[in-house]
N, C-alpha and C positions, 0 to 999 in steps of 0.2 A: 272366532270364539273369544269372548272377553277373558282377559288374563287376571290373575290374582289382584293386582292393584286396582283394576276397574271394579272388581267385586267389593273391595274394601271401601272405595268411594261410594258405591251404592249403599253399603251398610251405613255410612255416615249420613247419607241423605234420609234413610229410613229410621235412623236412631230416635228421631223426635217422637215416634209413635210408641216407643218402649214405655210401659207403665199405663198405656191407654187401653180402654175397653173396645172390643170389636162391636160396632153397631149393626153391621150388615156384612154379608159375604156373597160372592158370586164367582162364576168362572167354570169352565168345562172340566177342570181337574178337581173340583170340590166333591167329595163323597156326599151322597144324598142325605146321609144321616150325620153329617159333620157336626161336631160339638163346639166349633170355634166361636160361633155367635155368642156374645156375652162374655167371652173369655178375655183376659188381660194379657197383652203381649209382654212377657217377662224379660226376654232377652233376644238379641240377634247375634248369632255367631257366624263366622265365615271360616271355611277351610279350603284354601286354594280357590277353585272356581265354583265352589258350592256355598250356598247360603242357607242358614237354618233359622226359621222363625219359631221361637220356643214359647209355648203356652203351657198351662198346667195340665190340660187334657190332650193336647195334640201338638205335634212338632211337624212343621212343613220343611221339606228339603227342596230347594229350588236350584235348578241348573239351567242357565240361559242358553247352553249349547252354542251352536254356530250363529244363529240369527235372533236369539231371544233379546228382549229388552224390558225395561221397567219404566214406570212413570209415576209421578205424584198427582197426575191429572188424567182423567179419562180421555182416551183418543177415539173420537167418534168414527174415524175412518178405518179403524182396525177391528177386524172381527175375529181375532185370534186370542182373545182374552182367556188366559188359563186360570188366573187367580186374582180376585179383587177383595181387599179387606178395607172396609169403611170404618173410620174412626170419627170422633167428635169434630176434629179440626182438619179433616182431609182423609186421604186414603192412599193405598199403594196398589198399583196395577202391574201385573206381569203378563207379558205377551210372548207367544211363540217359544215357550220354554217347557221344561219338564218339571212337574211338581209331584212329589211323592210324600207320603206320610211315614215317618219313622218314629221310633220310641227312644227313650233315654238310654237304653242298652246299646242302641246303634251309635249314639254319640260317644259313649264310654269306650268304644272300640277304636275310635279315630286316633291316629298318631298325630296329635297336634304339633309335635316338634318338627314335623316334615313341612309345615306351612311356611313358605318363604317370607311371608309378611308378618308372621306371628312373633310376639315377644318370647314365645317358648322355642323358637327356632334353635336347633342344636347343630352347629356346623361340624362339631367333632363326630357326632353320630352319623351325620351325612357323609363325612369323609370315610368312616368305617364301612358304611354301606357301599360306597363306590369302590373301595379297595376289595370288597368281597365279589365284585363283578369286573375283573380285569379285562375280559374280552369284549365288554360292552363299549360301543362308541359313545363318546361324550355327548354327541348330539341326541342320542337316544336317552341317555341318563337324565339330561336336563328336561326332557319332555315327559319323563316318567313321574306321574303324579304321586307315586308312593315315596319318591325320593325328594323331588322338588315340587311340592304341591303349590299350584298357582302359576308356575312358569309356563308360558306359551311360546309361540314361534318368534315373537318380537324379542322377548327377553332372552331366549336362547341365542339368537343371532347376535344381538348387541353385546351380551355378556361375553360370548366367545371372541368377538372382535376386540373388546376391551382387554381381554386376557391374552390376545394374540395366539389363540389356539384354533387349529383347523377342526371343523366339526366332525370329521371322520377319524380323529385321533382315538386310539384305544386307551381306556382308563389305565390299564396296567402299564402302559408305556409313558404316561405322563410323569414328569419329575414331581416329587412331593411338593415343591414350591408352587408348581403350576396347578396342581390339583387343589391346593388350598386357595390359590388365586381365583380359579373359576368358581369355587363355592362362594367366595367373598363377593365376586363381581355379580353373580346371579342375584344375590340379596341386595347389593348396592344399587344395581340397575333397577330392581323392582321398586325401590323407593323413589328413585329419580323418575321412573315411569309414572308413578302415582302423582308426583308433584307436577310434572309436565302435562299429564292428562287433565288434572284439575285446572290448569292454566290454559288448556286448549292449545298447547304448543308441542304435543308429543311428536307428531310426524316431522316437525321442523328440526327436531333434535336427533333424528335417525342418522347414524353414521354409516351403517352397512345394509340395513334392512331395506330392500327395494331401491337401493342406490345403484347408479350406473358406474361410478368410479370410486376407487378407494380414496378416502380423504388423506391418507398418509403418502402413498406413492403415485396415485393417479391412475393406476392400472384398472382395467375393466373388472368389475365385480362379477364373480362366478355365481350363477344361479343353478342349483342342482338339488335333486331329491336325494337325501342322504339317510343312512341308517336303515334299520329294519322297519321303522315307521314310515319311511319314504316321505318325510315332511321336508318342505323346501328350505334349503339353507342358502344364505348369501354370505360369501366370504372372499377374502383376497388371498391368492396363493403366495404372494410375496410376503405379506405381513402376518399371516397366520400359519404357524408351523404345524406340520403333520407329524405326530408322534406315533 
């Protein structure tokens, strides 16, 4: 599943169409009486793993899920087109994803401060939310989209390794310094992720995710399904302390 930084990169690719009029529309997720044709794309917003295409009369919410993708060019060999918007100088194509229509009221209810990539990100509010859940494992907290919107399994594992925290540590047992550190590293790694992804060198910079040996001590990396979510964690028992 694409993580927050990938969605921000997608937004940057699509940004050139903002202010342009929709010339044509197609796709299996388009309502029969859609009013988008002739509409001007006013804004593109992202929230974690979600993308919002905002028009005056309609707002599309797009989630790429596990296997979704997008393109600025039609892919002749793919028959899973969910949404296609044609503009004067090109178009945007979304495949194997979930497309829904929402209204402005829906957008107003979003807690934009929870988006790890947003300028509105509020680390102090995030810390308070974590402290309100002392029995939650930190691995579950990082994957909770209401707390760390946009964080996925890569960011979770790499941020925990940077902070030297075992994924099964309980939030209530983390020292205040470590709690602040993991919040900071989750955001820092997200922007490193974006930079490396754009340069096509993301996997070359993995320290713990899908690695065989710890880059610090050389011990074998543990691969284990952790937390209530049972998502796969990669960690070093020597260099990541269990609290």
